[in-house]
One Martini backbone bead per residue (centre of mass of N, CA, C, O) as a GRO file, in nm:
protein
  471
    1UNK     BB    1 -12.661  -5.449   4.012
    2UNK     BB    2 -12.588  -5.334   4.337
    3UNK     BB    3 -12.529  -4.999   4.433
    4UNK     BB    4 -12.302  -4.767   4.605
    5UNK     BB    5 -12.285  -4.418   4.625
    6UNK     BB    6 -12.008  -4.220   4.772
    7UNK     BB    7 -11.899  -4.074   4.507
    8UNK     BB    8 -11.728  -3.945   4.271
    9UNK     BB    9 -11.650  -4.241   4.097
   10UNK     BB   10 -11.787  -4.423   4.341
   11UNK     BB   11 -11.852  -4.774   4.298
   12UNK     BB   12 -11.995  -5.021   4.505
   13UNK     BB   13 -12.010  -5.342   4.511
   14UNK     BB   14 -12.184  -5.545   4.714
   15UNK     BB   15 -12.016  -5.804   4.680
   16UNK     BB   16 -11.742  -5.672   4.733
   17UNK     BB   17 -11.812  -5.553   5.022
   18UNK     BB   18 -11.870  -5.878   5.116
   19UNK     BB   19 -11.605  -5.974   5.142
   20UNK     BB   20 -11.311  -6.126   5.297
   21UNK     BB   21 -11.175  -5.865   5.319
   22UNK     BB   22 -10.991  -5.709   5.548
   23UNK     BB   23 -11.038  -5.399   5.748
   24UNK     BB   24 -11.021  -5.479   6.056
   25UNK     BB   25 -10.787  -5.429   6.341
   26UNK     BB   26 -10.808  -5.600   6.661
   27UNK     BB   27 -10.748  -5.566   6.990
   28UNK     BB   28 -10.719  -5.656   7.304
   29UNK     BB   29 -10.701  -5.565   7.633
   30UNK     BB   30 -10.454  -5.758   7.687
   31UNK     BB   31 -10.284  -5.583   7.450
   32UNK     BB   32 -10.224  -5.359   7.615
   33UNK     BB   33  -9.994  -5.160   7.693
   34UNK     BB   34  -9.744  -5.144   7.971
   35UNK     BB   35  -9.558  -4.940   7.808
   36UNK     BB   36  -9.360  -4.678   7.743
   37UNK     BB   37  -9.175  -4.509   7.486
   38UNK     BB   38  -8.823  -4.397   7.493
   39UNK     BB   39  -8.627  -4.242   7.253
   40UNK     BB   40  -8.390  -4.109   7.408
   41UNK     BB   41  -8.227  -4.386   7.444
   42UNK     BB   42  -8.165  -4.394   7.103
   43UNK     BB   43  -8.017  -4.144   7.066
   44UNK     BB   44  -7.764  -3.990   6.917
   45UNK     BB   45  -7.633  -3.849   7.149
   46UNK     BB   46  -7.685  -3.526   7.280
   47UNK     BB   47  -7.932  -3.337   7.371
   48UNK     BB   48  -8.036  -3.038   7.387
   49UNK     BB   49  -8.108  -2.836   7.638
   50UNK     BB   50  -8.301  -2.674   7.824
   51UNK     BB   51  -8.361  -2.331   7.921
   52UNK     BB   52  -8.355  -2.092   8.130
   53UNK     BB   53  -8.517  -1.786   8.097
   54UNK     BB   54  -8.306  -1.627   8.283
   55UNK     BB   55  -8.003  -1.774   8.288
   56UNK     BB   56  -7.949  -1.992   8.041
   57UNK     BB   57  -7.945  -2.247   8.180
   58UNK     BB   58  -7.990  -2.552   8.238
   59UNK     BB   59  -8.282  -2.720   8.293
   60UNK     BB   60  -8.409  -2.854   8.577
   61UNK     BB   61  -8.626  -3.005   8.782
   62UNK     BB   62  -8.660  -2.750   8.974
   63UNK     BB   63  -8.759  -2.559   8.738
   64UNK     BB   64  -9.036  -2.741   8.693
   65UNK     BB   65  -9.192  -2.761   8.975
   66UNK     BB   66  -9.409  -2.518   8.952
   67UNK     BB   67  -9.575  -2.702   8.712
   68UNK     BB   68  -9.475  -3.002   8.790
   69UNK     BB   69  -9.466  -3.309   8.873
   70UNK     BB   70  -9.212  -3.525   8.946
   71UNK     BB   71  -9.303  -3.766   8.773
   72UNK     BB   72  -9.295  -3.601   8.501
   73UNK     BB   73  -9.008  -3.497   8.518
   74UNK     BB   74  -8.875  -3.780   8.513
   75UNK     BB   75  -8.987  -3.848   8.234
   76UNK     BB   76  -8.859  -3.611   8.078
   77UNK     BB   77  -8.541  -3.708   8.172
   78UNK     BB   78  -8.535  -3.986   8.083
   79UNK     BB   79  -8.321  -4.291   7.987
   80UNK     BB   80  -8.532  -4.489   7.958
   81UNK     BB   81  -8.684  -4.703   7.726
   82UNK     BB   82  -8.900  -4.777   7.956
   83UNK     BB   83  -9.234  -4.705   8.096
   84UNK     BB   84  -9.455  -4.768   8.322
   85UNK     BB   85  -9.792  -4.812   8.338
   86UNK     BB   86 -10.023  -4.734   8.533
   87UNK     BB   87 -10.298  -4.899   8.633
   88UNK     BB   88 -10.502  -4.655   8.637
   89UNK     BB   89 -10.446  -4.577   8.346
   90UNK     BB   90 -10.516  -4.845   8.206
   91UNK     BB   91 -10.808  -4.851   8.302
   92UNK     BB   92 -10.890  -4.603   8.131
   93UNK     BB   93 -10.797  -4.695   7.852
   94UNK     BB   94 -11.021  -4.926   7.828
   95UNK     BB   95 -11.254  -4.742   7.722
   96UNK     BB   96 -11.082  -4.737   7.409
   97UNK     BB   97 -10.861  -4.945   7.445
   98UNK     BB   98 -10.784  -5.045   7.174
   99UNK     BB   99 -10.744  -4.921   6.865
  100UNK     BB  100 -10.815  -4.915   6.541
  101UNK     BB  101 -10.730  -5.073   6.235
  102UNK     BB  102 -10.733  -4.976   5.890
  103UNK     BB  103 -10.829  -5.060   5.564
  104UNK     BB  104 -10.838  -4.847   5.272
  105UNK     BB  105 -11.000  -4.983   5.020
  106UNK     BB  106 -11.182  -4.757   4.898
  107UNK     BB  107 -10.955  -4.553   4.847
  108UNK     BB  108 -10.787  -4.729   4.663
  109UNK     BB  109 -11.003  -4.748   4.441
  110UNK     BB  110 -11.037  -4.446   4.389
  111UNK     BB  111 -10.713  -4.421   4.313
  112UNK     BB  112 -10.596  -4.658   4.157
  113UNK     BB  113 -10.398  -4.824   4.360
  114UNK     BB  114 -10.137  -5.041   4.476
  115UNK     BB  115 -10.163  -4.936   4.739
  116UNK     BB  116 -10.151  -4.975   5.094
  117UNK     BB  117 -10.395  -4.851   5.325
  118UNK     BB  118 -10.350  -4.731   5.660
  119UNK     BB  119 -10.539  -4.663   5.973
  120UNK     BB  120 -10.519  -4.497   6.283
  121UNK     BB  121 -10.796  -4.467   6.514
  122UNK     BB  122 -10.863  -4.200   6.769
  123UNK     BB  123 -11.186  -4.119   6.760
  124UNK     BB  124 -11.292  -4.331   7.004
  125UNK     BB  125 -11.265  -4.145   7.211
  126UNK     BB  126 -11.436  -3.941   7.420
  127UNK     BB  127 -11.294  -3.678   7.269
  128UNK     BB  128 -11.202  -3.770   6.959
  129UNK     BB  129 -10.890  -3.836   7.029
  130UNK     BB  130 -10.548  -3.871   7.134
  131UNK     BB  131 -10.523  -3.689   7.401
  132UNK     BB  132 -10.598  -3.883   7.650
  133UNK     BB  133 -10.328  -4.039   7.678
  134UNK     BB  134 -10.203  -3.786   7.846
  135UNK     BB  135 -10.425  -3.669   8.027
  136UNK     BB  136 -10.450  -3.910   8.218
  137UNK     BB  137 -10.153  -3.920   8.314
  138UNK     BB  138 -10.142  -3.628   8.426
  139UNK     BB  139 -10.381  -3.632   8.622
  140UNK     BB  140 -10.279  -3.860   8.797
  141UNK     BB  141 -10.008  -3.737   8.895
  142UNK     BB  142 -10.136  -3.481   9.020
  143UNK     BB  143 -10.317  -3.624   9.221
  144UNK     BB  144 -10.087  -3.777   9.370
  145UNK     BB  145  -9.954  -3.478   9.447
  146UNK     BB  146 -10.212  -3.286   9.549
  147UNK     BB  147 -10.350  -3.148   9.328
  148UNK     BB  148 -10.635  -2.936   9.237
  149UNK     BB  149 -10.530  -2.783   8.963
  150UNK     BB  150 -10.556  -2.731   8.608
  151UNK     BB  151 -10.379  -2.575   8.346
  152UNK     BB  152 -10.454  -2.465   8.000
  153UNK     BB  153 -10.441  -2.514   7.660
  154UNK     BB  154 -10.619  -2.458   7.336
  155UNK     BB  155 -10.712  -2.492   7.021
  156UNK     BB  156 -10.950  -2.682   6.887
  157UNK     BB  157 -11.015  -2.871   7.177
  158UNK     BB  158 -10.899  -3.156   7.222
  159UNK     BB  159 -10.725  -3.103   7.473
  160UNK     BB  160 -10.926  -2.965   7.663
  161UNK     BB  161 -11.133  -3.202   7.662
  162UNK     BB  162 -10.935  -3.418   7.769
  163UNK     BB  163 -10.862  -3.282   8.039
  164UNK     BB  164 -11.145  -3.255   8.148
  165UNK     BB  165 -11.199  -3.559   8.156
  166UNK     BB  166 -10.955  -3.638   8.340
  167UNK     BB  167 -11.016  -3.455   8.583
  168UNK     BB  168 -11.287  -3.584   8.653
  169UNK     BB  169 -11.169  -3.871   8.725
  170UNK     BB  170 -10.948  -3.723   8.953
  171UNK     BB  171 -11.068  -3.457   9.102
  172UNK     BB  172 -11.015  -3.203   8.913
  173UNK     BB  173 -10.959  -2.898   8.820
  174UNK     BB  174 -11.034  -2.695   8.513
  175UNK     BB  175 -10.839  -2.456   8.312
  176UNK     BB  176 -10.909  -2.289   7.995
  177UNK     BB  177 -10.726  -2.166   7.712
  178UNK     BB  178 -10.875  -2.056   7.412
  179UNK     BB  179 -10.830  -1.996   7.109
  180UNK     BB  180 -11.003  -1.752   6.960
  181UNK     BB  181 -11.071  -1.876   6.681
  182UNK     BB  182 -11.174  -2.151   6.799
  183UNK     BB  183 -11.385  -2.041   6.994
  184UNK     BB  184 -11.558  -1.940   6.746
  185UNK     BB  185 -11.563  -2.205   6.556
  186UNK     BB  186 -11.590  -2.422   6.833
  187UNK     BB  187 -11.842  -2.436   7.056
  188UNK     BB  188 -11.866  -2.754   7.119
  189UNK     BB  189 -11.597  -2.785   7.260
  190UNK     BB  190 -11.671  -2.608   7.493
  191UNK     BB  191 -11.911  -2.784   7.585
  192UNK     BB  192 -11.747  -3.029   7.659
  193UNK     BB  193 -11.575  -2.907   7.881
  194UNK     BB  194 -11.819  -2.814   8.057
  195UNK     BB  195 -11.946  -3.092   8.097
  196UNK     BB  196 -11.665  -3.182   8.256
  197UNK     BB  197 -11.614  -2.893   8.439
  198UNK     BB  198 -11.485  -2.670   8.287
  199UNK     BB  199 -11.305  -2.372   8.243
  200UNK     BB  200 -11.353  -2.122   7.977
  201UNK     BB  201 -11.130  -1.919   7.781
  202UNK     BB  202 -11.061  -1.656   7.589
  203UNK     BB  203 -10.776  -1.619   7.365
  204UNK     BB  204 -10.716  -1.340   7.468
  205UNK     BB  205 -10.733  -1.213   7.793
  206UNK     BB  206 -10.816  -1.019   8.100
  207UNK     BB  207 -10.693  -1.221   8.336
  208UNK     BB  208 -10.403  -1.157   8.223
  209UNK     BB  209 -10.108  -1.022   8.145
  210UNK     BB  210 -10.058  -1.183   7.891
  211UNK     BB  211 -10.328  -1.115   7.751
  212UNK     BB  212 -10.314  -0.801   7.763
  213UNK     BB  213 -10.042  -0.792   7.586
  214UNK     BB  214 -10.231  -0.934   7.324
  215UNK     BB  215 -10.463  -0.748   7.193
  216UNK     BB  216 -10.350  -0.730   6.885
  217UNK     BB  217 -10.435  -1.066   6.894
  218UNK     BB  218 -10.753  -1.180   6.873
  219UNK     BB  219 -10.707  -1.482   6.758
  220UNK     BB  220 -10.460  -1.591   6.856
  221UNK     BB  221 -10.259  -1.855   7.024
  222UNK     BB  222 -10.086  -2.101   7.166
  223UNK     BB  223  -9.868  -1.919   7.293
  224UNK     BB  224 -10.065  -1.737   7.449
  225UNK     BB  225 -10.222  -1.954   7.607
  226UNK     BB  226  -9.982  -2.060   7.757
  227UNK     BB  227  -9.909  -1.806   7.911
  228UNK     BB  228 -10.171  -1.794   8.076
  229UNK     BB  229 -10.155  -2.073   8.214
  230UNK     BB  230  -9.875  -2.040   8.343
  231UNK     BB  231  -9.928  -1.790   8.515
  232UNK     BB  232 -10.144  -1.915   8.701
  233UNK     BB  233  -9.983  -2.161   8.805
  234UNK     BB  234  -9.733  -2.000   8.929
  235UNK     BB  235  -9.936  -1.842   9.152
  236UNK     BB  236 -10.032  -2.143   9.247
  237UNK     BB  237  -9.975  -2.409   9.468
  238UNK     BB  238 -10.247  -2.589   9.374
  239UNK     BB  239 -10.126  -2.542   9.077
  240UNK     BB  240 -10.098  -2.676   8.752
  241UNK     BB  241  -9.948  -2.750   8.447
  242UNK     BB  242 -10.071  -2.856   8.115
  243UNK     BB  243  -9.940  -3.030   7.833
  244UNK     BB  244 -10.035  -3.152   7.493
  245UNK     BB  245  -9.729  -3.111   7.397
  246UNK     BB  246  -9.373  -3.130   7.292
  247UNK     BB  247  -9.299  -3.291   7.530
  248UNK     BB  248  -9.163  -3.589   7.620
  249UNK     BB  249  -9.397  -3.701   7.808
  250UNK     BB  250  -9.616  -3.676   7.595
  251UNK     BB  251  -9.501  -3.860   7.376
  252UNK     BB  252  -9.475  -4.105   7.553
  253UNK     BB  253  -9.787  -4.155   7.603
  254UNK     BB  254  -9.848  -4.189   7.282
  255UNK     BB  255  -9.705  -4.479   7.221
  256UNK     BB  256  -9.953  -4.665   7.217
  257UNK     BB  257 -10.019  -4.632   6.922
  258UNK     BB  258  -9.766  -4.762   6.781
  259UNK     BB  259  -9.771  -5.032   6.929
  260UNK     BB  260 -10.041  -5.122   6.817
  261UNK     BB  261  -9.970  -5.090   6.515
  262UNK     BB  262  -9.754  -5.305   6.504
  263UNK     BB  263  -9.945  -5.543   6.575
  264UNK     BB  264 -10.154  -5.487   6.343
  265UNK     BB  265  -9.963  -5.518   6.103
  266UNK     BB  266  -9.901  -5.811   6.168
  267UNK     BB  267 -10.192  -5.909   6.125
  268UNK     BB  268 -10.180  -5.808   5.816
  269UNK     BB  269  -9.881  -5.882   5.698
  270UNK     BB  270  -9.735  -5.589   5.722
  271UNK     BB  271  -9.509  -5.329   5.612
  272UNK     BB  272  -9.425  -5.012   5.634
  273UNK     BB  273  -9.282  -4.773   5.417
  274UNK     BB  274  -9.483  -4.544   5.533
  275UNK     BB  275  -9.524  -4.279   5.778
  276UNK     BB  276  -9.813  -4.073   5.861
  277UNK     BB  277  -9.842  -3.735   6.005
  278UNK     BB  278  -9.938  -3.488   6.179
  279UNK     BB  279  -9.804  -3.150   6.276
  280UNK     BB  280  -9.742  -2.928   6.560
  281UNK     BB  281  -9.606  -3.037   6.846
  282UNK     BB  282  -9.592  -3.393   6.817
  283UNK     BB  283  -9.778  -3.611   6.959
  284UNK     BB  284  -9.902  -3.765   6.721
  285UNK     BB  285  -9.652  -3.828   6.563
  286UNK     BB  286  -9.490  -3.965   6.790
  287UNK     BB  287  -9.692  -4.185   6.877
  288UNK     BB  288  -9.676  -4.341   6.602
  289UNK     BB  289  -9.351  -4.339   6.523
  290UNK     BB  290  -9.152  -4.422   6.754
  291UNK     BB  291  -9.165  -4.737   6.736
  292UNK     BB  292  -9.055  -4.729   6.440
  293UNK     BB  293  -8.793  -4.566   6.484
  294UNK     BB  294  -8.656  -4.764   6.675
  295UNK     BB  295  -8.615  -4.976   6.445
  296UNK     BB  296  -8.417  -4.808   6.285
  297UNK     BB  297  -8.199  -4.791   6.510
  298UNK     BB  298  -8.188  -5.110   6.590
  299UNK     BB  299  -8.267  -5.272   6.287
  300UNK     BB  300  -8.265  -5.108   6.005
  301UNK     BB  301  -8.506  -4.990   5.912
  302UNK     BB  302  -8.671  -4.840   5.598
  303UNK     BB  303  -8.853  -4.633   5.702
  304UNK     BB  304  -9.066  -4.375   5.637
  305UNK     BB  305  -9.123  -4.017   5.734
  306UNK     BB  306  -9.422  -3.801   5.749
  307UNK     BB  307  -9.473  -3.452   5.803
  308UNK     BB  308  -9.778  -3.267   5.834
  309UNK     BB  309  -9.837  -2.920   5.749
  310UNK     BB  310  -9.906  -2.596   5.738
  311UNK     BB  311  -9.846  -2.336   5.515
  312UNK     BB  312  -9.930  -2.110   5.739
  313UNK     BB  313  -9.744  -2.309   5.957
  314UNK     BB  314  -9.407  -2.380   5.871
  315UNK     BB  315  -9.201  -2.492   6.089
  316UNK     BB  316  -9.031  -2.734   5.947
  317UNK     BB  317  -9.002  -2.590   5.646
  318UNK     BB  318  -8.923  -2.266   5.757
  319UNK     BB  319  -8.780  -2.278   6.003
  320UNK     BB  320  -8.561  -2.227   6.268
  321UNK     BB  321  -8.278  -2.350   6.439
  322UNK     BB  322  -8.352  -2.278   6.782
  323UNK     BB  323  -8.380  -2.098   7.055
  324UNK     BB  324  -8.707  -2.099   7.225
  325UNK     BB  325  -8.995  -2.023   7.323
  326UNK     BB  326  -9.305  -2.189   7.401
  327UNK     BB  327  -9.406  -1.897   7.425
  328UNK     BB  328  -9.487  -1.562   7.379
  329UNK     BB  329  -9.384  -1.405   7.648
  330UNK     BB  330  -9.150  -1.586   7.824
  331UNK     BB  331  -9.199  -1.830   8.063
  332UNK     BB  332  -9.050  -2.051   7.937
  333UNK     BB  333  -8.843  -2.249   7.832
  334UNK     BB  334  -8.584  -2.301   7.626
  335UNK     BB  335  -8.600  -2.453   7.300
  336UNK     BB  336  -8.484  -2.690   7.075
  337UNK     BB  337  -8.605  -2.564   6.758
  338UNK     BB  338  -8.829  -2.516   6.534
  339UNK     BB  339  -8.899  -2.169   6.435
  340UNK     BB  340  -9.107  -1.863   6.388
  341UNK     BB  341  -9.138  -1.735   6.649
  342UNK     BB  342  -9.295  -1.640   6.943
  343UNK     BB  343  -9.438  -1.383   6.787
  344UNK     BB  344  -9.587  -1.567   6.601
  345UNK     BB  345  -9.908  -1.537   6.434
  346UNK     BB  346 -10.110  -1.736   6.304
  347UNK     BB  347 -10.334  -1.798   6.095
  348UNK     BB  348 -10.689  -1.891   6.096
  349UNK     BB  349 -10.694  -2.194   6.078
  350UNK     BB  350 -10.880  -2.487   6.136
  351UNK     BB  351 -10.607  -2.618   6.238
  352UNK     BB  352 -10.555  -2.540   6.555
  353UNK     BB  353 -10.342  -2.773   6.645
  354UNK     BB  354 -10.115  -2.634   6.420
  355UNK     BB  355 -10.086  -2.334   6.569
  356UNK     BB  356  -9.744  -2.337   6.599
  357UNK     BB  357  -9.421  -2.204   6.622
  358UNK     BB  358  -9.330  -2.484   6.709
  359UNK     BB  359  -9.168  -2.789   6.845
  360UNK     BB  360  -9.057  -3.076   6.913
  361UNK     BB  361  -8.738  -3.146   6.985
  362UNK     BB  362  -8.742  -3.438   6.894
  363UNK     BB  363  -8.860  -3.395   6.608
  364UNK     BB  364  -8.655  -3.186   6.514
  365UNK     BB  365  -8.410  -3.376   6.532
  366UNK     BB  366  -8.519  -3.576   6.315
  367UNK     BB  367  -8.532  -3.377   6.084
  368UNK     BB  368  -8.233  -3.284   6.095
  369UNK     BB  369  -8.133  -3.597   6.051
  370UNK     BB  370  -8.343  -3.726   5.820
  371UNK     BB  371  -8.576  -3.918   5.937
  372UNK     BB  372  -8.769  -3.673   5.875
  373UNK     BB  373  -9.027  -3.555   5.663
  374UNK     BB  374  -9.140  -3.237   5.557
  375UNK     BB  375  -9.478  -3.107   5.487
  376UNK     BB  376  -9.675  -2.861   5.311
  377UNK     BB  377 -10.029  -2.745   5.329
  378UNK     BB  378 -10.307  -2.634   5.204
  379UNK     BB  379 -10.625  -2.603   5.304
  380UNK     BB  380 -10.786  -2.694   5.046
  381UNK     BB  381 -10.622  -2.953   4.995
  382UNK     BB  382 -10.704  -3.094   5.263
  383UNK     BB  383 -11.016  -3.089   5.220
  384UNK     BB  384 -11.021  -3.251   4.964
  385UNK     BB  385 -10.908  -3.506   5.102
  386UNK     BB  386 -11.120  -3.537   5.329
  387UNK     BB  387 -11.366  -3.575   5.143
  388UNK     BB  388 -11.262  -3.822   4.994
  389UNK     BB  389 -11.244  -3.995   5.247
  390UNK     BB  390 -11.541  -3.972   5.347
  391UNK     BB  391 -11.665  -4.089   5.065
  392UNK     BB  392 -11.525  -4.382   5.131
  393UNK     BB  393 -11.481  -4.438   5.462
  394UNK     BB  394 -11.692  -4.219   5.640
  395UNK     BB  395 -11.495  -4.046   5.788
  396UNK     BB  396 -11.464  -3.735   5.945
  397UNK     BB  397 -11.209  -3.536   5.951
  398UNK     BB  398 -11.002  -3.356   6.092
  399UNK     BB  399 -10.805  -3.093   5.994
  400UNK     BB  400 -10.538  -3.211   6.081
  401UNK     BB  401 -10.539  -3.506   5.935
  402UNK     BB  402 -10.582  -3.392   5.649
  403UNK     BB  403 -10.281  -3.356   5.596
  404UNK     BB  404 -10.213  -3.657   5.590
  405UNK     BB  405 -10.407  -3.736   5.361
  406UNK     BB  406 -10.270  -3.572   5.148
  407UNK     BB  407 -10.002  -3.728   5.162
  408UNK     BB  408 -10.120  -4.010   5.102
  409UNK     BB  409 -10.232  -3.950   4.821
  410UNK     BB  410  -9.962  -3.878   4.700
  411UNK     BB  411  -9.828  -4.153   4.754
  412UNK     BB  412 -10.036  -4.327   4.595
  413UNK     BB  413  -9.992  -4.187   4.318
  414UNK     BB  414  -9.694  -4.251   4.299
  415UNK     BB  415  -9.731  -4.559   4.304
  416UNK     BB  416  -9.893  -4.571   4.042
  417UNK     BB  417  -9.674  -4.448   3.855
  418UNK     BB  418  -9.452  -4.677   3.957
  419UNK     BB  419  -9.586  -4.960   4.029
  420UNK     BB  420  -9.629  -4.972   4.349
  421UNK     BB  421  -9.670  -5.168   4.655
  422UNK     BB  422  -9.730  -4.954   4.875
  423UNK     BB  423  -9.703  -4.905   5.232
  424UNK     BB  424  -9.946  -4.721   5.421
  425UNK     BB  425  -9.929  -4.527   5.725
  426UNK     BB  426 -10.180  -4.353   5.926
  427UNK     BB  427 -10.300  -4.082   6.129
  428UNK     BB  428 -10.627  -4.071   6.276
  429UNK     BB  429 -10.662  -3.849   6.543
  430UNK     BB  430 -10.960  -3.741   6.444
  431UNK     BB  431 -11.260  -3.606   6.432
  432UNK     BB  432 -11.500  -3.364   6.249
  433UNK     BB  433 -11.782  -3.308   6.408
  434UNK     BB  434 -11.675  -2.998   6.510
  435UNK     BB  435 -11.598  -2.898   6.181
  436UNK     BB  436 -11.848  -2.821   5.983
  437UNK     BB  437 -11.797  -2.524   5.909
  438UNK     BB  438 -11.553  -2.584   5.735
  439UNK     BB  439 -11.703  -2.767   5.535
  440UNK     BB  440 -11.906  -2.559   5.445
  441UNK     BB  441 -11.696  -2.369   5.319
  442UNK     BB  442 -11.580  -2.568   5.118
  443UNK     BB  443 -11.849  -2.656   4.970
  444UNK     BB  444 -11.905  -2.333   4.899
  445UNK     BB  445 -11.621  -2.196   4.816
  446UNK     BB  446 -11.513  -2.023   5.105
  447UNK     BB  447 -11.237  -2.126   5.158
  448UNK     BB  448 -10.951  -2.026   5.275
  449UNK     BB  449 -10.591  -1.934   5.200
  450UNK     BB  450 -10.378  -1.868   5.407
  451UNK     BB  451 -10.100  -1.672   5.442
  452UNK     BB  452  -9.772  -1.661   5.470
  453UNK     BB  453  -9.582  -1.429   5.660
  454UNK     BB  454  -9.277  -1.299   5.600
  455UNK     BB  455  -9.279  -1.045   5.775
  456UNK     BB  456  -9.364  -1.177   6.045
  457UNK     BB  457  -9.135  -1.376   6.054
  458UNK     BB  458  -8.894  -1.175   6.059
  459UNK     BB  459  -8.989  -1.022   6.311
  460UNK     BB  460  -8.975  -1.270   6.501
  461UNK     BB  461  -8.671  -1.341   6.457
  462UNK     BB  462  -8.565  -1.065   6.575
  463UNK     BB  463  -8.687  -1.180   6.878
  464UNK     BB  464  -8.495  -1.371   6.956
  465UNK     BB  465  -8.333  -1.508   7.195
  466UNK     BB  466  -8.060  -1.513   7.378
  467UNK     BB  467  -7.845  -1.782   7.270
  468UNK     BB  468  -7.710  -2.053   7.199
  469UNK     BB  469  -7.593  -2.202   6.940
  470UNK     BB  470  -7.688  -2.441   6.701
  471UNK     BB  471  -7.521  -2.717   6.537
   0.00000   0.00000   0.00000
């Protein structure tokens, strides 16, 4: 027997590896989705509205106009169940979409589980993550509206690099405030943004009043970086702000992921019992799960949904459900969401894209309704799962989806103990090729497990804005 050793305890027989068992499920460009799915049309009851930060009245389209083009604002408030994808956006999507679905057969063997594990891989995009799905749509609509420049924040750099890429395609300037800890940890993400023509600042910076007011938090946070980007956009009439997560129109654009996954699971002849994805602001989680959740509402499907987040920034598992600002300084509308408090600065975990004090109001509503289950994981546990995945499936995951992989392994081991042939689908939203310093620390036994600070949490909750209570 000729074997290939991929990791401790994993020996793959060459004959077995060359069997007829299908691993990859691929759609053609003709099968690229033509519409985005808007789950707001299927939600029972009326969702609580965002509130104007000054008046505390419901924020309408005119209140959002200083930051966003009207086309995106109309998507944000739309009650239509589907919204057509513009042809020019679909033309760009074809550069990497449809993305592949994989059956993780090697991981299944490693775990000795009867579970069937599938993953939807978004790391094939030019920026290496799911983020271009909305970056392209937002850059297109801003260019159509005559905007010259977009400002934004970025955590680990996936969103900033995606918007830099999209702005280059549509002739827009791009200015990015990158969370300080990630700016230091991931210099090559910064290089990507600059290669596509973006200007990148470490946040908090000295360039804005928002940044200067946060000097005591040198590691930064997504909330601080949002404040800086919003401040600059609001002061310049030819500049708009672009957000990579949280808002309805962002999750809307990401639903191409779940629509493709539905078709690919049908190709595989299986239905997922559970769908798993990491969650920070909600765009990756919503993009994969919304088409499946719509089937729960419309058809009575019994699928479970698991949102995996960091134990050091446990928004959905420890946060309070209340109105809060989307940024640290208090420039954005107040949103109904689970929050750790807009003043909470998460410890500098390597999953920079998950270091956010709040979450998508849509996803928060689903968690509150019991449709979605949230779980929190410590950093070393997620990297243990990521290395196990890399040594079997070959792809090195980004630290963010490593949280989903941890949840998937737990699900697969539970299936083994129960003797269940559980079907698990998860989102591998990006590769970790720019996160190797974190893997170095883990492999050397030097990766820390930052603690969630109860004192900082309570201090931030004490400063929640006055707003109507959420029932």
